[in-house]
N, C-alpha and C positions, 0 to 999 in steps of 0.2 A: 776569304775570300765568300764573298755573299750571290746567290746566285738567287734568279728568280723562279721557284720551281709551281708556279701557277697555274695548275690545267687547265686549259678552255672548255667550257661547257657548252659539250655540242646541243645546238637544238632544231628540229628539224617543224617539216609543217606538211601536213597527210591529213585522210578523210579517215571516217568513225567508220572502219563496217561494221561491228556487233559491239552494241550494249549491255548483252543476254545474262554477262559474270555480275556479281557482288564488286565494285571496287576495281573493274575491271573492264578496258575496253581495249578491243582491235584496231588498230590503226593503220593504215596501206599509203607509207610516203616513196611517192614516183619522180624519178632522179634521172637526169638529163645526161647520157653520157656520148661520146666524142669516138669514132672509130679512131686510133694512133694513125693509121696508112690511108684509110680512104678517105677520112672527114666526116664521114655521116653522122650527124645523129640517130640519135637510139632510147628505149625509154626503160630505164628497169625500175621496176617495182621492188617493194620489201614490208611483208609484218612484223607490227611492233606489236609487243600484251603490253601495257603501259596501268600503270597502276593515276588511282582516283578514286577521289574522295566525294565529288561531284556529280552532281549529274550530268553527262555528257549523252547525246541521242544521235542514231546511228543518221550520217551523213552528216554530218558536221563540218566543218574544217578548224582544224586543232592543232596548237601548238605544242610539240612533247622537246622534254627535254631529259639528256642522261644526269644517271644518279645509280646511288648503290643497289645493289638488287634487292629486291623486296620478294623475294622467292628464285625456284629456278628456269624462269624462264620471262618473269620481268624484270626488265633492269631500265624501264623507262619510265615515265611521271609526268600529268600531264600537266598546265603553264596555264593555258588561255584558250578560248574559242576565236576562231578571225572570223567579224563578221564581215561578210561583203560589202563593198563600192556601194553598189545600188541601192541594198537593205538598211546603210543610216539613218 
């Protein structure tokens, strides 16, 4: 009986809000939800504390991934900076 118990790692795209702390960035992730009865779309935002070794500046769009906890509030890790298409 062989089962594949491979957990998919969640990746989210968000906006870096604060970079004041050392090795920590506050990232805001916005998602679109649909109401089950009325079918209206609405936005939900959530803020995550993200561990980073590199320099991430405020206002950059970043990709973060779920990882083992670094501290009590940090369980997300910085992956890369997303470059807008018009600035390539």
